[in-house]
Phi, psi and omega in degrees: 000131182273168178306325176302324178296328176295318177296322179295319179292323180293317181294314179292330174294314178298317178296307181302313180288328176296311178295318177299320176296319178296320178294316181294330180285351179283006179132227181273036179261028182300315176299325178293317175302318179294324178294318178296317183293314179297316181297327179296322176291324178292320178296322179294327178282344177076025178237117185295330177291324179291327176304305184293318183295313181290332175293315178294317177291334174294319179297312181297314183296317181290322179294309179295326183293317180293317178299314182297320181295323178295319181288312187288321185269002180299318178292343179267006184064034171056054175294142187296322180293326178287319178298314180297321182296316181293314177302316181296318178296319179292318178298313178300318178295316184293322179290328175297339178295338179292342185260356175053040182218120185293333176292324177291320177299314181295316181296315181291328176294313182295310181293324176297319178296315180292308180297315180292322177300313178295321174302317176294324179289323178289315183288329181064228180251033181287158179298333181268027182309304183294325179292317180293312182296316178298314180297316180292314179297317180294326177294319180289321177291320183293319178298313181293317178295317176299318178294317180299319180290324180291325183279350181296130178276159175293172185295336183280357175083352181268146181290150181282140177239127180240000000 
């Protein structure tokens, strides 16, 4: 994947997570929003197996993320930035599982927590909270995933020369 591909993954991540956030805000459609968000990253990578895998992990991550956010942020009176950060970290970690690499899991969990947390801090308690948080978090996850995929070396261990 070339650097242009990194921008494509970031853009599709922002779009997919933004649309997923809009779907999730429609009520109890949180798993559907997670599936759309995960599938958008798989689509950006151009691998149909990753589309299905990331969609399923998106469902798992959003569902567990919302539950974890409700438990973890309860003592803090549910601030939006903290809830978004917990949700983003869980989503990032779950999406990272598709790549079977603990460094990818850790990087996506960290970036997901930071990106979603910043989105939650900016959006505050606005009605478009999930859309803004999803777009910012999706862009951060997409950028990181695109960079990690771009930096992956071929199987022979030598760097690519173009």
